[in-house]
mmCIF entry with sequence, helices, sheets and N, C-alpha, C, O atoms, coordinates in Angstrom:
data_MODEL
# 
_entry.id   MODEL 
# 
_entity.id                         1 
_entity.type                       polymer 
_entity.pdbx_number_of_molecules   1 
# 
_entity_poly.entity_id                      1 
_entity_poly.type                           'polypeptide(L)' 
_entity_poly.nstd_linkage                   no 
_entity_poly.nstd_monomer                   no 
_entity_poly.pdbx_seq_one_letter_code       
;(UNK)(UNK)(UNK)(UNK)(UNK)(UNK)(UNK)(UNK)(UNK)(UNK)(UNK)(UNK)(UNK)(UNK)(UNK)(UNK)
(UNK)(UNK)(UNK)(UNK)(UNK)(UNK)(UNK)(UNK)(UNK)(UNK)(UNK)(UNK)(UNK)(UNK)(UNK)(UNK)
(UNK)(UNK)(UNK)(UNK)(UNK)(UNK)(UNK)(UNK)(UNK)(UNK)
;
_entity_poly.pdbx_seq_one_letter_code_can   XXXXXXXXXXXXXXXXXXXXXXXXXXXXXXXXXXXXXXXXXX 
_entity_poly.pdbx_strand_id                 A 
# 
loop_
_entity_poly_seq.entity_id 
_entity_poly_seq.num 
_entity_poly_seq.mon_id 
_entity_poly_seq.hetero 
1 1  UNK n 
1 2  UNK n 
1 3  UNK n 
1 4  UNK n 
1 5  UNK n 
1 6  UNK n 
1 7  UNK n 
1 8  UNK n 
1 9  UNK n 
1 10 UNK n 
1 11 UNK n 
1 12 UNK n 
1 13 UNK n 
1 14 UNK n 
1 15 UNK n 
1 16 UNK n 
1 17 UNK n 
1 18 UNK n 
1 19 UNK n 
1 20 UNK n 
1 21 UNK n 
1 22 UNK n 
1 23 UNK n 
1 24 UNK n 
1 25 UNK n 
1 26 UNK n 
1 27 UNK n 
1 28 UNK n 
1 29 UNK n 
1 30 UNK n 
1 31 UNK n 
1 32 UNK n 
1 33 UNK n 
1 34 UNK n 
1 35 UNK n 
1 36 UNK n 
1 37 UNK n 
1 38 UNK n 
1 39 UNK n 
1 40 UNK n 
1 41 UNK n 
1 42 UNK n 
# 
_struct_asym.id          A 
_struct_asym.entity_id   1 
# 
loop_
_struct_conf.conf_type_id 
_struct_conf.id 
_struct_conf.pdbx_PDB_helix_id 
_struct_conf.beg_label_comp_id 
_struct_conf.beg_label_asym_id 
_struct_conf.beg_label_seq_id 
_struct_conf.pdbx_beg_PDB_ins_code 
_struct_conf.end_label_comp_id 
_struct_conf.end_label_asym_id 
_struct_conf.end_label_seq_id 
_struct_conf.pdbx_end_PDB_ins_code 
_struct_conf.beg_auth_comp_id 
_struct_conf.beg_auth_asym_id 
_struct_conf.beg_auth_seq_id 
_struct_conf.end_auth_comp_id 
_struct_conf.end_auth_asym_id 
_struct_conf.end_auth_seq_id 
_struct_conf.pdbx_PDB_helix_class 
_struct_conf.details 
_struct_conf.pdbx_PDB_helix_length 
HELX_P HELX_P1 AA1 UNK A 19 ? UNK A 29 ? UNK A 19 UNK A 29 1 ? 11 
HELX_P HELX_P2 AA2 UNK A 33 ? UNK A 41 ? UNK A 33 UNK A 41 1 ? 9  
# 
_struct_conf_type.id          HELX_P 
_struct_conf_type.criteria    ? 
_struct_conf_type.reference   ? 
# 
loop_
_atom_site.group_PDB 
_atom_site.id 
_atom_site.type_symbol 
_atom_site.label_atom_id 
_atom_site.label_alt_id 
_atom_site.label_comp_id 
_atom_site.label_asym_id 
_atom_site.label_entity_id 
_atom_site.label_seq_id 
_atom_site.pdbx_PDB_ins_code 
_atom_site.Cartn_x 
_atom_site.Cartn_y 
_atom_site.Cartn_z 
_atom_site.occupancy 
_atom_site.B_iso_or_equiv 
_atom_site.pdbx_formal_charge 
_atom_site.auth_seq_id 
_atom_site.auth_comp_id 
_atom_site.auth_asym_id 
_atom_site.auth_atom_id 
_atom_site.pdbx_PDB_model_num 
ATOM 1   N N  . UNK A 1 1  ? 0.847  -1.177 0.000  1.00 0.00 ? 1  UNK A N  1 
ATOM 2   C CA . UNK A 1 1  ? 0.000  0.000  0.000  1.00 0.00 ? 1  UNK A CA 1 
ATOM 3   C C  . UNK A 1 1  ? 0.897  1.247  0.000  1.00 0.00 ? 1  UNK A C  1 
ATOM 4   O O  . UNK A 1 1  ? 1.808  1.359  0.820  1.00 0.00 ? 1  UNK A O  1 
ATOM 5   N N  . UNK A 1 2  ? 0.643  2.150  -0.892 1.00 0.00 ? 2  UNK A N  1 
ATOM 6   C CA . UNK A 1 2  ? 1.434  3.372  -1.014 1.00 0.00 ? 2  UNK A CA 1 
ATOM 7   C C  . UNK A 1 2  ? 0.896  4.446  -0.086 1.00 0.00 ? 2  UNK A C  1 
ATOM 8   O O  . UNK A 1 2  ? -0.316 4.622  0.041  1.00 0.00 ? 2  UNK A O  1 
ATOM 9   N N  . UNK A 1 3  ? 1.801  5.160  0.558  1.00 0.00 ? 3  UNK A N  1 
ATOM 10  C CA . UNK A 1 3  ? 1.416  6.281  1.422  1.00 0.00 ? 3  UNK A CA 1 
ATOM 11  C C  . UNK A 1 3  ? 2.115  7.531  0.916  1.00 0.00 ? 3  UNK A C  1 
ATOM 12  O O  . UNK A 1 3  ? 3.274  7.475  0.504  1.00 0.00 ? 3  UNK A O  1 
ATOM 13  N N  . UNK A 1 4  ? 1.431  8.632  0.944  1.00 0.00 ? 4  UNK A N  1 
ATOM 14  C CA . UNK A 1 4  ? 1.969  9.900  0.472  1.00 0.00 ? 4  UNK A CA 1 
ATOM 15  C C  . UNK A 1 4  ? 1.962  10.924 1.596  1.00 0.00 ? 4  UNK A C  1 
ATOM 16  O O  . UNK A 1 4  ? 1.020  10.990 2.386  1.00 0.00 ? 4  UNK A O  1 
ATOM 17  N N  . UNK A 1 5  ? 3.018  11.718 1.657  1.00 0.00 ? 5  UNK A N  1 
ATOM 18  C CA . UNK A 1 5  ? 3.072  12.823 2.611  1.00 0.00 ? 5  UNK A CA 1 
ATOM 19  C C  . UNK A 1 5  ? 2.500  14.044 1.907  1.00 0.00 ? 5  UNK A C  1 
ATOM 20  O O  . UNK A 1 5  ? 3.020  14.478 0.879  1.00 0.00 ? 5  UNK A O  1 
ATOM 21  N N  . UNK A 1 6  ? 1.441  14.588 2.457  1.00 0.00 ? 6  UNK A N  1 
ATOM 22  C CA . UNK A 1 6  ? 0.784  15.730 1.830  1.00 0.00 ? 6  UNK A CA 1 
ATOM 23  C C  . UNK A 1 6  ? 1.270  17.062 2.374  1.00 0.00 ? 6  UNK A C  1 
ATOM 24  O O  . UNK A 1 6  ? 1.209  18.081 1.686  1.00 0.00 ? 6  UNK A O  1 
ATOM 25  N N  . UNK A 1 7  ? 1.748  17.054 3.594  1.00 0.00 ? 7  UNK A N  1 
ATOM 26  C CA . UNK A 1 7  ? 2.139  18.321 4.207  1.00 0.00 ? 7  UNK A CA 1 
ATOM 27  C C  . UNK A 1 7  ? 3.131  18.055 5.335  1.00 0.00 ? 7  UNK A C  1 
ATOM 28  O O  . UNK A 1 7  ? 2.930  17.164 6.160  1.00 0.00 ? 7  UNK A O  1 
ATOM 29  N N  . UNK A 1 8  ? 4.190  18.833 5.355  1.00 0.00 ? 8  UNK A N  1 
ATOM 30  C CA . UNK A 1 8  ? 5.166  18.758 6.446  1.00 0.00 ? 8  UNK A CA 1 
ATOM 31  C C  . UNK A 1 8  ? 5.269  20.145 7.062  1.00 0.00 ? 8  UNK A C  1 
ATOM 32  O O  . UNK A 1 8  ? 5.532  21.122 6.362  1.00 0.00 ? 8  UNK A O  1 
ATOM 33  N N  . UNK A 1 9  ? 5.065  20.228 8.346  1.00 0.00 ? 9  UNK A N  1 
ATOM 34  C CA . UNK A 1 9  ? 5.174  21.497 9.063  1.00 0.00 ? 9  UNK A CA 1 
ATOM 35  C C  . UNK A 1 9  ? 6.363  21.433 10.011 1.00 0.00 ? 9  UNK A C  1 
ATOM 36  O O  . UNK A 1 9  ? 6.666  20.385 10.581 1.00 0.00 ? 9  UNK A O  1 
ATOM 37  N N  . UNK A 1 10 ? 7.021  22.556 10.167 1.00 0.00 ? 10 UNK A N  1 
ATOM 38  C CA . UNK A 1 10 ? 8.078  22.672 11.162 1.00 0.00 ? 10 UNK A CA 1 
ATOM 39  C C  . UNK A 1 10 ? 7.769  23.872 12.048 1.00 0.00 ? 10 UNK A C  1 
ATOM 40  O O  . UNK A 1 10 ? 7.192  24.863 11.601 1.00 0.00 ? 10 UNK A O  1 
ATOM 41  N N  . UNK A 1 11 ? 8.155  23.762 13.278 1.00 0.00 ? 11 UNK A N  1 
ATOM 42  C CA . UNK A 1 11 ? 7.932  24.844 14.233 1.00 0.00 ? 11 UNK A CA 1 
ATOM 43  C C  . UNK A 1 11 ? 9.275  25.352 14.733 1.00 0.00 ? 11 UNK A C  1 
ATOM 44  O O  . UNK A 1 11 ? 10.205 24.576 14.951 1.00 0.00 ? 11 UNK A O  1 
ATOM 45  N N  . UNK A 1 12 ? 9.364  26.637 14.907 1.00 0.00 ? 12 UNK A N  1 
ATOM 46  C CA . UNK A 1 12 ? 10.547 27.255 15.490 1.00 0.00 ? 12 UNK A CA 1 
ATOM 47  C C  . UNK A 1 12 ? 10.146 27.960 16.771 1.00 0.00 ? 12 UNK A C  1 
ATOM 48  O O  . UNK A 1 12 ? 9.054  28.522 16.859 1.00 0.00 ? 12 UNK A O  1 
ATOM 49  N N  . UNK A 1 13 ? 11.014 27.935 17.755 1.00 0.00 ? 13 UNK A N  1 
ATOM 50  C CA . UNK A 1 13 ? 10.714 28.701 18.961 1.00 0.00 ? 13 UNK A CA 1 
ATOM 51  C C  . UNK A 1 13 ? 10.702 30.196 18.641 1.00 0.00 ? 13 UNK A C  1 
ATOM 52  O O  . UNK A 1 13 ? 11.217 30.628 17.610 1.00 0.00 ? 13 UNK A O  1 
ATOM 53  N N  . UNK A 1 14 ? 10.108 30.969 19.537 1.00 0.00 ? 14 UNK A N  1 
ATOM 54  C CA . UNK A 1 14 ? 10.046 32.420 19.329 1.00 0.00 ? 14 UNK A CA 1 
ATOM 55  C C  . UNK A 1 14 ? 11.437 33.025 19.154 1.00 0.00 ? 14 UNK A C  1 
ATOM 56  O O  . UNK A 1 14 ? 11.617 33.988 18.408 1.00 0.00 ? 14 UNK A O  1 
ATOM 57  N N  . UNK A 1 15 ? 12.411 32.452 19.846 1.00 0.00 ? 15 UNK A N  1 
ATOM 58  C CA . UNK A 1 15 ? 13.783 32.942 19.737 1.00 0.00 ? 15 UNK A CA 1 
ATOM 59  C C  . UNK A 1 15 ? 14.641 31.819 19.178 1.00 0.00 ? 15 UNK A C  1 
ATOM 60  O O  . UNK A 1 15 ? 14.720 30.741 19.767 1.00 0.00 ? 15 UNK A O  1 
ATOM 61  N N  . UNK A 1 16 ? 15.272 32.064 18.066 1.00 0.00 ? 16 UNK A N  1 
ATOM 62  C CA . UNK A 1 16 ? 16.141 31.042 17.477 1.00 0.00 ? 16 UNK A CA 1 
ATOM 63  C C  . UNK A 1 16 ? 17.308 31.719 16.766 1.00 0.00 ? 16 UNK A C  1 
ATOM 64  O O  . UNK A 1 16 ? 17.244 32.904 16.436 1.00 0.00 ? 16 UNK A O  1 
ATOM 65  N N  . UNK A 1 17 ? 18.367 30.961 16.534 1.00 0.00 ? 17 UNK A N  1 
ATOM 66  C CA . UNK A 1 17 ? 19.558 31.444 15.850 1.00 0.00 ? 17 UNK A CA 1 
ATOM 67  C C  . UNK A 1 17 ? 19.580 30.919 14.422 1.00 0.00 ? 17 UNK A C  1 
ATOM 68  O O  . UNK A 1 17 ? 19.104 29.815 14.157 1.00 0.00 ? 17 UNK A O  1 
ATOM 69  N N  . UNK A 1 18 ? 20.125 31.697 13.513 1.00 0.00 ? 18 UNK A N  1 
ATOM 70  C CA . UNK A 1 18 ? 20.488 31.164 12.204 1.00 0.00 ? 18 UNK A CA 1 
ATOM 71  C C  . UNK A 1 18 ? 21.698 30.254 12.419 1.00 0.00 ? 18 UNK A C  1 
ATOM 72  O O  . UNK A 1 18 ? 22.393 30.392 13.425 1.00 0.00 ? 18 UNK A O  1 
ATOM 73  N N  . UNK A 1 19 ? 21.960 29.344 11.510 1.00 0.00 ? 19 UNK A N  1 
ATOM 74  C CA . UNK A 1 19 ? 23.066 28.402 11.689 1.00 0.00 ? 19 UNK A CA 1 
ATOM 75  C C  . UNK A 1 19 ? 24.405 29.114 11.842 1.00 0.00 ? 19 UNK A C  1 
ATOM 76  O O  . UNK A 1 19 ? 25.225 28.715 12.668 1.00 0.00 ? 19 UNK A O  1 
ATOM 77  N N  . UNK A 1 20 ? 24.633 30.152 11.062 1.00 0.00 ? 20 UNK A N  1 
ATOM 78  C CA . UNK A 1 20 ? 25.904 30.884 11.171 1.00 0.00 ? 20 UNK A CA 1 
ATOM 79  C C  . UNK A 1 20 ? 26.053 31.517 12.551 1.00 0.00 ? 20 UNK A C  1 
ATOM 80  O O  . UNK A 1 20 ? 27.130 31.473 13.146 1.00 0.00 ? 20 UNK A O  1 
ATOM 81  N N  . UNK A 1 21 ? 24.968 32.106 13.059 1.00 0.00 ? 21 UNK A N  1 
ATOM 82  C CA . UNK A 1 21 ? 25.024 32.737 14.383 1.00 0.00 ? 21 UNK A CA 1 
ATOM 83  C C  . UNK A 1 21 ? 25.264 31.698 15.468 1.00 0.00 ? 21 UNK A C  1 
ATOM 84  O O  . UNK A 1 21 ? 26.017 31.945 16.410 1.00 0.00 ? 21 UNK A O  1 
ATOM 85  N N  . UNK A 1 22 ? 24.631 30.545 15.342 1.00 0.00 ? 22 UNK A N  1 
ATOM 86  C CA . UNK A 1 22 ? 24.818 29.479 16.325 1.00 0.00 ? 22 UNK A CA 1 
ATOM 87  C C  . UNK A 1 22 ? 26.265 28.990 16.316 1.00 0.00 ? 22 UNK A C  1 
ATOM 88  O O  . UNK A 1 22 ? 26.840 28.729 17.373 1.00 0.00 ? 22 UNK A O  1 
ATOM 89  N N  . UNK A 1 23 ? 26.854 28.866 15.122 1.00 0.00 ? 23 UNK A N  1 
ATOM 90  C CA . UNK A 1 23 ? 28.246 28.428 15.022 1.00 0.00 ? 23 UNK A CA 1 
ATOM 91  C C  . UNK A 1 23 ? 29.172 29.419 15.735 1.00 0.00 ? 23 UNK A C  1 
ATOM 92  O O  . UNK A 1 23 ? 30.053 29.015 16.494 1.00 0.00 ? 23 UNK A O  1 
ATOM 93  N N  . UNK A 1 24 ? 28.968 30.710 15.489 1.00 0.00 ? 24 UNK A N  1 
ATOM 94  C CA . UNK A 1 24 ? 29.814 31.730 16.122 1.00 0.00 ? 24 UNK A CA 1 
ATOM 95  C C  . UNK A 1 24 ? 29.677 31.658 17.643 1.00 0.00 ? 24 UNK A C  1 
ATOM 96  O O  . UNK A 1 24 ? 30.678 31.710 18.358 1.00 0.00 ? 24 UNK A O  1 
ATOM 97  N N  . UNK A 1 25 ? 28.450 31.540 18.138 1.00 0.00 ? 25 UNK A N  1 
ATOM 98  C CA . UNK A 1 25 ? 28.223 31.474 19.591 1.00 0.00 ? 25 UNK A CA 1 
ATOM 99  C C  . UNK A 1 25 ? 28.876 30.228 20.184 1.00 0.00 ? 25 UNK A C  1 
ATOM 100 O O  . UNK A 1 25 ? 29.510 30.302 21.236 1.00 0.00 ? 25 UNK A O  1 
ATOM 101 N N  . UNK A 1 26 ? 28.725 29.088 19.516 1.00 0.00 ? 26 UNK A N  1 
ATOM 102 C CA . UNK A 1 26 ? 29.328 27.854 20.028 1.00 0.00 ? 26 UNK A CA 1 
ATOM 103 C C  . UNK A 1 26 ? 30.852 27.922 19.985 1.00 0.00 ? 26 UNK A C  1 
ATOM 104 O O  . UNK A 1 26 ? 31.516 27.347 20.847 1.00 0.00 ? 26 UNK A O  1 
ATOM 105 N N  . UNK A 1 27 ? 31.419 28.616 18.996 1.00 0.00 ? 27 UNK A N  1 
ATOM 106 C CA . UNK A 1 27 ? 32.869 28.777 18.957 1.00 0.00 ? 27 UNK A CA 1 
ATOM 107 C C  . UNK A 1 27 ? 33.348 29.646 20.114 1.00 0.00 ? 27 UNK A C  1 
ATOM 108 O O  . UNK A 1 27 ? 34.457 29.451 20.613 1.00 0.00 ? 27 UNK A O  1 
ATOM 109 N N  . UNK A 1 28 ? 32.535 30.596 20.543 1.00 0.00 ? 28 UNK A N  1 
ATOM 110 C CA . UNK A 1 28 ? 32.897 31.408 21.711 1.00 0.00 ? 28 UNK A CA 1 
ATOM 111 C C  . UNK A 1 28 ? 32.970 30.544 22.964 1.00 0.00 ? 28 UNK A C  1 
ATOM 112 O O  . UNK A 1 28 ? 33.789 30.804 23.845 1.00 0.00 ? 28 UNK A O  1 
ATOM 113 N N  . UNK A 1 29 ? 32.132 29.529 23.054 1.00 0.00 ? 29 UNK A N  1 
ATOM 114 C CA . UNK A 1 29 ? 32.117 28.645 24.220 1.00 0.00 ? 29 UNK A CA 1 
ATOM 115 C C  . UNK A 1 29 ? 33.253 27.628 24.190 1.00 0.00 ? 29 UNK A C  1 
ATOM 116 O O  . UNK A 1 29 ? 33.599 27.058 25.225 1.00 0.00 ? 29 UNK A O  1 
ATOM 117 N N  . UNK A 1 30 ? 33.837 27.395 23.013 1.00 0.00 ? 30 UNK A N  1 
ATOM 118 C CA . UNK A 1 30 ? 34.892 26.387 22.881 1.00 0.00 ? 30 UNK A CA 1 
ATOM 119 C C  . UNK A 1 30 ? 36.104 26.779 23.720 1.00 0.00 ? 30 UNK A C  1 
ATOM 120 O O  . UNK A 1 30 ? 36.441 27.957 23.842 1.00 0.00 ? 30 UNK A O  1 
ATOM 121 N N  . UNK A 1 31 ? 36.747 25.775 24.291 1.00 0.00 ? 31 UNK A N  1 
ATOM 122 C CA . UNK A 1 31 ? 37.876 26.024 25.184 1.00 0.00 ? 31 UNK A CA 1 
ATOM 123 C C  . UNK A 1 31 ? 39.215 26.102 24.468 1.00 0.00 ? 31 UNK A C  1 
ATOM 124 O O  . UNK A 1 31 ? 40.164 26.682 24.995 1.00 0.00 ? 31 UNK A O  1 
ATOM 125 N N  . UNK A 1 32 ? 39.308 25.516 23.256 1.00 0.00 ? 32 UNK A N  1 
ATOM 126 C CA . UNK A 1 32 ? 40.587 25.545 22.540 1.00 0.00 ? 32 UNK A CA 1 
ATOM 127 C C  . UNK A 1 32 ? 40.346 25.481 21.030 1.00 0.00 ? 32 UNK A C  1 
ATOM 128 O O  . UNK A 1 32 ? 39.211 25.356 20.570 1.00 0.00 ? 32 UNK A O  1 
ATOM 129 N N  . UNK A 1 33 ? 41.446 25.570 20.269 1.00 0.00 ? 33 UNK A N  1 
ATOM 130 C CA . UNK A 1 33 ? 41.343 25.572 18.804 1.00 0.00 ? 33 UNK A CA 1 
ATOM 131 C C  . UNK A 1 33 ? 40.731 24.286 18.269 1.00 0.00 ? 33 UNK A C  1 
ATOM 132 O O  . UNK A 1 33 ? 39.986 24.311 17.290 1.00 0.00 ? 33 UNK A O  1 
ATOM 133 N N  . UNK A 1 34 ? 41.043 23.160 18.908 1.00 0.00 ? 34 UNK A N  1 
ATOM 134 C CA . UNK A 1 34 ? 40.496 21.877 18.460 1.00 0.00 ? 34 UNK A CA 1 
ATOM 135 C C  . UNK A 1 34 ? 38.971 21.896 18.505 1.00 0.00 ? 34 UNK A C  1 
ATOM 136 O O  . UNK A 1 34 ? 38.318 21.484 17.546 1.00 0.00 ? 34 UNK A O  1 
ATOM 137 N N  . UNK A 1 35 ? 38.404 22.369 19.605 1.00 0.00 ? 35 UNK A N  1 
ATOM 138 C CA . UNK A 1 35 ? 36.948 22.434 19.731 1.00 0.00 ? 35 UNK A CA 1 
ATOM 139 C C  . UNK A 1 35 ? 36.350 23.424 18.729 1.00 0.00 ? 35 UNK A C  1 
ATOM 140 O O  . UNK A 1 35 ? 35.282 23.169 18.174 1.00 0.00 ? 35 UNK A O  1 
ATOM 141 N N  . UNK A 1 36 ? 37.027 24.543 18.497 1.00 0.00 ? 36 UNK A N  1 
ATOM 142 C CA . UNK A 1 36 ? 36.533 25.515 17.516 1.00 0.00 ? 36 UNK A CA 1 
ATOM 143 C C  . UNK A 1 36 ? 36.508 24.922 16.110 1.00 0.00 ? 36 UNK A C  1 
ATOM 144 O O  . UNK A 1 36 ? 35.565 25.149 15.351 1.00 0.00 ? 36 UNK A O  1 
ATOM 145 N N  . UNK A 1 37 ? 37.547 24.160 15.767 1.00 0.00 ? 37 UNK A N  1 
ATOM 146 C CA . UNK A 1 37 ? 37.574 23.502 14.449 1.00 0.00 ? 37 UNK A CA 1 
ATOM 147 C C  . UNK A 1 37 ? 36.447 22.484 14.334 1.00 0.00 ? 37 UNK A C  1 
ATOM 148 O O  . UNK A 1 37 ? 35.818 22.364 13.283 1.00 0.00 ? 37 UNK A O  1 
ATOM 149 N N  . UNK A 1 38 ? 36.193 21.756 15.407 1.00 0.00 ? 38 UNK A N  1 
ATOM 150 C CA . UNK A 1 38 ? 35.118 20.764 15.403 1.00 0.00 ? 38 UNK A CA 1 
ATOM 151 C C  . UNK A 1 38 ? 33.765 21.433 15.184 1.00 0.00 ? 38 UNK A C  1 
ATOM 152 O O  . UNK A 1 38 ? 32.960 20.957 14.384 1.00 0.00 ? 38 UNK A O  1 
ATOM 153 N N  . UNK A 1 39 ? 33.512 22.528 15.886 1.00 0.00 ? 39 UNK A N  1 
ATOM 154 C CA . UNK A 1 39 ? 32.253 23.262 15.721 1.00 0.00 ? 39 UNK A CA 1 
ATOM 155 C C  . UNK A 1 39 ? 32.125 23.774 14.291 1.00 0.00 ? 39 UNK A C  1 
ATOM 156 O O  . UNK A 1 39 ? 31.053 23.682 13.694 1.00 0.00 ? 39 UNK A O  1 
ATOM 157 N N  . UNK A 1 40 ? 33.189 24.302 13.748 1.00 0.00 ? 40 UNK A N  1 
ATOM 158 C CA . UNK A 1 40 ? 33.161 24.828 12.380 1.00 0.00 ? 40 UNK A CA 1 
ATOM 159 C C  . UNK A 1 40 ? 32.881 23.711 11.367 1.00 0.00 ? 40 UNK A C  1 
ATOM 160 O O  . UNK A 1 40 ? 32.182 23.932 10.378 1.00 0.00 ? 40 UNK A O  1 
ATOM 161 N N  . UNK A 1 41 ? 33.422 22.521 11.612 1.00 0.00 ? 41 UNK A N  1 
ATOM 162 C CA . UNK A 1 41 ? 33.242 21.394 10.694 1.00 0.00 ? 41 UNK A CA 1 
ATOM 163 C C  . UNK A 1 41 ? 31.811 20.869 10.705 1.00 0.00 ? 41 UNK A C  1 
ATOM 164 O O  . UNK A 1 41 ? 31.307 20.388 9.690  1.00 0.00 ? 41 UNK A O  1 
ATOM 165 N N  . UNK A 1 42 ? 31.171 20.964 11.850 1.00 0.00 ? 42 UNK A N  1 
ATOM 166 C CA . UNK A 1 42 ? 29.792 20.460 11.957 1.00 0.00 ? 42 UNK A CA 1 
ATOM 167 C C  . UNK A 1 42 ? 28.859 21.477 11.366 1.00 0.00 ? 42 UNK A C  1 
ATOM 168 O O  . UNK A 1 42 ? 27.647 21.266 11.347 1.00 0.00 ? 42 UNK A O  1 
# 
């Protein structure tokens, strides 16, 4: 039996970061260059 997805909805919280902004913030939290490189790679 075939099933079709007719509609996909996504919800965002009232306050959210763009991916670039989240990366910059997470790099600020990183303790060393290794962690900053890891955050940038993800």
